[in-house]
C-alpha positions as CSV (number, residue, x, y, z in Angstrom):
1,X,4.4,-21.3,-8.1
2,X,4.5,-17.7,-7.1
3,X,5.3,-15.1,-9.7
4,X,6.1,-11.4,-9.6
5,X,4.9,-9.7,-12.8
6,X,5.8,-6.3,-11.5
7,X,9.4,-7.3,-10.6
8,X,9.1,-5.9,-7.1
9,X,11.0,-8.8,-5.5
10,X,14.2,-10.7,-6.1
11,X,13.4,-14.0,-7.9
12,X,14.9,-16.1,-5.0
13,X,12.6,-14.4,-2.5
14,X,9.4,-15.4,-4.3
15,X,9.0,-18.8,-2.5
16,X,8.7,-16.8,0.8
17,X,5.8,-14.6,-0.4
18,X,3.1,-17.2,0.3
19,X,4.3,-17.4,4.0
20,X,3.8,-13.7,4.6
21,X,0.5,-12.6,6.2
22,X,-0.3,-9.5,4.1
23,X,-2.4,-6.8,5.9
24,X,-2.2,-4.1,3.2
25,X,-3.3,-0.7,4.5
26,X,-3.4,-2.0,8.1
27,X,0.3,-3.1,8.0
28,X,2.5,-1.6,10.6
29,X,4.9,-0.8,7.7
30,X,2.3,1.0,5.5
31,X,3.0,4.4,4.0
32,X,1.9,6.7,1.2
33,X,4.3,8.6,-1.0
34,X,4.3,10.9,-4.0
35,X,7.3,12.0,-6.1
36,X,6.8,15.3,-7.9
37,X,10.3,15.5,-9.4
38,X,12.9,12.8,-9.6
39,X,14.5,12.6,-6.2
40,X,12.0,14.9,-4.5
41,X,9.2,13.0,-2.8
42,X,6.9,13.3,0.2
43,X,6.0,10.3,2.4
44,X,3.5,9.9,5.2
45,X,4.0,6.9,7.5
46,X,0.7,5.1,8.1
47,X,2.6,2.5,10.2
48,X,5.7,3.3,12.3
49,X,6.9,-0.3,12.6
50,X,4.8,-0.7,15.8
51,X,1.3,0.6,15.2
52,X,-0.9,1.6,12.2
53,X,-2.9,4.9,12.1
54,X,-5.7,3.4,10.1
55,X,-6.0,0.4,12.5
56,X,-6.3,3.0,15.3
57,X,-9.2,4.8,13.6
58,X,-7.8,7.1,10.9
59,X,-9.2,6.8,7.4
60,X,-7.5,6.3,4.1
61,X,-8.6,9.8,3.2
62,X,-6.8,11.2,6.3
63,X,-3.6,9.7,5.0
64,X,-4.1,11.3,1.6
65,X,-4.9,14.7,3.1
66,X,-1.8,14.4,5.3
67,X,0.3,13.8,2.2
68,X,-1.3,16.9,0.5
69,X,-0.6,19.0,3.6
70,X,3.1,17.9,3.5
71,X,3.3,19.1,-0.1
72,X,1.4,22.4,0.7
73,X,3.9,23.5,3.4
74,X,6.9,22.4,1.3
75,X,8.9,25.4,-0.1
76,X,12.4,26.1,-1.2
77,X,13.5,27.1,2.3
78,X,12.5,23.7,3.9
79,X,14.4,20.4,4.0
80,X,17.8,22.1,4.3
81,X,17.1,24.2,1.2
82,X,16.0,21.1,-0.8
83,X,12.3,21.9,-0.7
84,X,10.1,22.8,-3.7
85,X,7.1,25.0,-4.4
86,X,4.3,22.6,-5.4
87,X,1.6,23.3,-8.0
88,X,-1.9,22.7,-6.5
89,X,-2.7,20.7,-9.6
90,X,-0.4,18.0,-8.2
91,X,-2.4,17.6,-5.1
92,X,-5.2,15.6,-6.8
93,X,-2.8,13.2,-8.4
94,X,-1.0,12.7,-5.0
95,X,-4.3,12.0,-3.3
96,X,-5.3,9.4,-5.9
97,X,-1.9,7.8,-5.7
98,X,-2.2,7.5,-1.9
99,X,-5.6,5.8,-2.2
100,X,-4.2,3.4,-4.8
101,X,-1.1,2.6,-2.7
102,X,-3.2,1.9,0.4
103,X,-5.4,-0.5,-1.5
104,X,-2.8,-2.3,-3.6
105,X,0.7,-2.2,-2.1
106,X,2.0,-5.3,-0.3
107,X,3.6,-3.5,2.6
108,X,4.3,-6.5,4.7
109,X,6.0,-8.3,1.8
110,X,8.0,-5.2,0.9
111,X,9.3,-4.9,4.5
112,X,10.2,-8.6,4.6
113,X,11.9,-8.4,1.3
114,X,14.1,-5.5,2.5
115,X,15.1,-7.5,5.6
116,X,15.8,-10.5,3.4
117,X,17.9,-8.4,1.0
118,X,20.0,-7.1,3.9
119,X,20.6,-10.7,5.2
120,X,21.5,-11.9,1.7
121,X,23.9,-8.9,1.2
122,X,25.7,-10.0,4.4
123,X,25.7,-13.6,3.4
124,X,27.1,-12.9,-0.1
125,X,29.3,-10.0,0.8
126,X,27.4,-7.9,-1.8
127,X,24.2,-8.0,-3.9
128,X,22.8,-11.5,-4.2
129,X,22.6,-12.4,-8.0
130,X,19.5,-13.8,-9.6
131,X,21.7,-16.3,-11.5
132,X,25.4,-16.7,-12.4
133,X,26.7,-18.3,-15.6
134,X,30.0,-20.2,-14.9
135,X,32.1,-22.7,-16.8
136,X,32.5,-25.8,-14.7
137,X,34.4,-28.8,-16.1
138,X,34.3,-27.5,-19.6
139,X,30.5,-27.1,-19.5
140,X,28.4,-23.9,-18.9
141,X,26.5,-24.1,-15.7
142,X,23.9,-21.9,-14.1
143,X,24.2,-21.1,-10.4
144,X,20.9,-20.0,-8.9
145,X,20.5,-19.1,-5.2
146,X,17.5,-20.4,-3.3
147,X,15.4,-18.4,-0.8
148,X,18.0,-19.1,1.9
149,X,20.7,-17.7,-0.3
150,X,22.3,-21.1,-0.9
151,X,23.6,-21.6,-4.4
152,X,22.4,-24.5,-6.6
153,X,24.1,-25.5,-9.8
154,X,22.3,-26.6,-12.9
155,X,23.8,-27.6,-16.3
156,X,22.9,-25.5,-19.2
157,X,21.3,-27.4,-22.1
158,X,23.9,-28.3,-24.7
159,X,24.1,-25.9,-27.6
160,X,22.1,-23.1,-26.1
161,X,25.2,-21.0,-25.4
162,X,27.2,-21.9,-28.5
163,X,27.5,-18.1,-29.2
164,X,29.4,-17.8,-25.9
165,X,32.6,-19.9,-26.2
166,X,34.2,-21.4,-23.1
167,X,37.5,-19.6,-22.3
168,X,40.8,-21.1,-23.5
169,X,44.3,-19.7,-23.7
170,X,43.6,-18.8,-27.4
171,X,40.4,-16.7,-26.9
172,X,40.8,-14.9,-23.5
173,X,43.2,-12.6,-21.8
174,X,43.6,-11.8,-18.1
175,X,41.5,-8.9,-16.8
176,X,41.7,-7.1,-13.4
177,X,38.9,-9.5,-12.3
178,X,38.5,-12.6,-14.3
179,X,39.2,-12.6,-18.0
180,X,38.3,-10.7,-21.2
181,X,37.2,-12.5,-24.4
182,X,39.3,-11.7,-27.4
183,X,37.3,-10.7,-30.4
184,X,37.7,-12.7,-33.6
185,X,39.0,-10.7,-36.6
186,X,35.4,-10.6,-38.0
187,X,34.0,-9.3,-34.7
188,X,36.7,-6.7,-34.5
189,X,35.9,-5.6,-38.0
190,X,32.2,-5.3,-37.2
191,X,32.9,-3.3,-34.1
192,X,35.1,-0.8,-35.9
193,X,32.4,-0.5,-38.6
194,X,29.7,0.2,-36.0
195,X,32.0,2.7,-34.2
196,X,32.5,4.6,-37.5
197,X,28.8,4.7,-38.2
198,X,28.1,6.1,-34.8
199,X,30.7,8.8,-35.1
200,X,29.2,9.7,-38.5
201,X,25.8,9.9,-36.9
202,X,24.5,6.9,-38.8
């Protein structure tokens, strides 16, 4: 069984990971990147989707130095006035990050995952869910898509979702999409109490 402890990939994609021939820094999709402020990053393509610079003779260090050079020439007048002036103290961190990325990032899997996500988005008409809870025949069921994006239904073990009652005319009301659950008097009282505490800074 393949796992993804860093949560890089959608759970339904994991069965495909073992089929991907990972070439790491030699991947034609490899890159190095460093974000200095949220939304402001620099990227150097090691592979352009066709060839890889390291495979052609460049070194890892060359890629790190190219990243530093991109940061050095960046200034507030570049990138359509979205550039920044970078502190030289950041260059060392960027270089170390580039070396780490080249040695550890699964570039081929990341590219395949992106292609897969786009195909699943088209198939589902939106983001593919990891799982969906749905009441079927008065029983909570879990719908889980496989690596092809095809949904499979599994019954949820009895009692595990007792805190989430099945909808009925007495406990739900129509919403713009689906239904809202009506709160019980006890739940409504608790919600009002929590709202009051929040307003009082408690």
